[in-house]
N, C-alpha and C positions, 0 to 999 in steps of 0.2 A: 188647641181648640180656640178659635176666635171668640171674643166676648166683648160686649159693649158695657159690661158692668164689672167692677172690681169686687173682690170679696168684701171690702169695707162698705160697699153700697148695698149689701144684702143683709137682712136680718129676718128672723122668723116672723116678725109682725108684718113684714112686707109681702109675705107669701100668701097668695089667695089659693084656697083649696082647689078652685077651678083651674088654676094655672098648672097644678101639679098632676102628673099621671104616671102610670107605668105602661110600658109598651113591650110587646113580644118582639124578640130580635128577628130581623128580616134582612134580606139582601140590601135593602135600602138604608138600614141604620147600623149594620155590623161594623163598618169602618169607624163610625162615631163612638160606638161602644168600645172598640179596641183602642181608641185614642185616649180613653179616660185613664188618669194617673193620680195616685195619691202623692202626698209630699214625700220627698226622699227619706225623711226620718220615719215614715210609716211603711216603707216597702217591705220590711220584715214582718209586718203585722197582718197583711192581707195579700192574697195571691192576685196576680194580674187577671184582668177579664179573660184573656186568652186561655189561661189555665181553667178558670171557672167554666168557660164554654166547652172545653174538652171534657171536663168532669160531667157537665150536664149531658153531653152527648152519650157518654158511656153509662150514665145513671139516669137515662131518660124517663124511666118510670117513676122516679122519686124527685127529680130536680125540677125547679120552676125558676128559670132565669128571666129577668126583666130589666129593661132599661128605665131609669128614672128620668123623667122629662119635666122641665119647667117651661111652660109656654111652647112646647114642642122642641126645645133645646135639650140635648142630653147633658145631664149633670151628675149622673151616678149610675151604679149598677147594683142590683140586689138579686140574690138567688136563695130561694127557700128549698127546704127538703120536706118530704111528707112520708110518714109511716116508716121510719128507719129505726132499726134496732142498733144501739151502740155496741152491745156485747151479746150477740145471739147465743153464745155458749152459756151465759149466766141465766139461770131459771127465772129470776125476777125481772129480767130486762123487758121493758115494754116498748112498743113502737112510739117514736117521738116525731114531732114535726116542729120546724122552726127555721131560724135564720142560718143559712149555710155561709153566705158571703155578703158583705156590704162594703161598697167602695163609693165614696163621694169624691169627685174630681178635686184636686188640690186647690184650684181656683174657686171652687164653689162650697168649700167646707164652712161650717158654722152658719149655714143659711136655713136650717130646718129640714134639709133634704133627707138626712139619715133618719130622723124621727118619722118623717112621712113614709119612707120605705119600710121601716119596721112596722108601722101601723098598718100598712097595706098587706104585709106578710101575715100579721095577726088576723086581719079581716079574712084573708084567704083560708087560714087554718080554721077559723070559726065557720066559714062557709062550707068547709069539708067535714064539719062535725067535731072538730077538735076543741079542747078546752084549756090547752096549755101550749105555750111557745117555748122552745129551747134554743139557746145560743151557746156557742163555744167561742172562746177568745184567748189570745195570748195574755198570760198574767204579767204583771209588772207595772211600774209607775207610768210608763208611756203607752200602755195598752188602753183598750176601750172600756175597761170595767166601769169607770165612772159614768160614761155615756149610757151603758145598759142599765146601771143602777138607777139613774134618773128616770128611765122609762119604766121602772118597776121590776126589772129582772132581779132575782135573788140567787146567789150562788148556792149550788146544791152540795158542795163539798166533793164532788166527783171531778175526775180528770178524764178527758178523752183525747188521746193522741198528744198528751202534754199540754192540752188547753183546758182552761177552767170551764165548767158547765154551769150555766145559770138558767133559771126558768121563770116564766111569767104566767100566772093564772089569768085566763081570758074571761 
């Protein structure tokens, strides 16, 4: 993806909220979405956009995929889920909504885009009447636990598909 800024040129203080937005995926922006890539050392932590879009297609009633834009330029991808039961066989399982996938392009990381995307997912959950956001992530020293903790997510002690579960009261 061509860029006139290097990652070192970006900082969260340089971002204007009016420059950042989410966009529905369309025929006009699908190729840009598919071109987004994390750093090679992060590839085992998040699925590629193509897999996310396939999952969104088969779970259309619960998936909410969006492209993260900075001034109209694609910088990331986020996908939320709404009203999903993690363990429907368990009597205490409750429907959850939250962050299903977050990917910020390798050249755009550490620029505040991930925080913006999570904030937008939380706003959509609140808009739909929710009061809690859930996220799952790969545990370990190279995983995103610290990022989510800085945003206020707290581990629940649960695992879902081998991933840690954390929640944020909205």
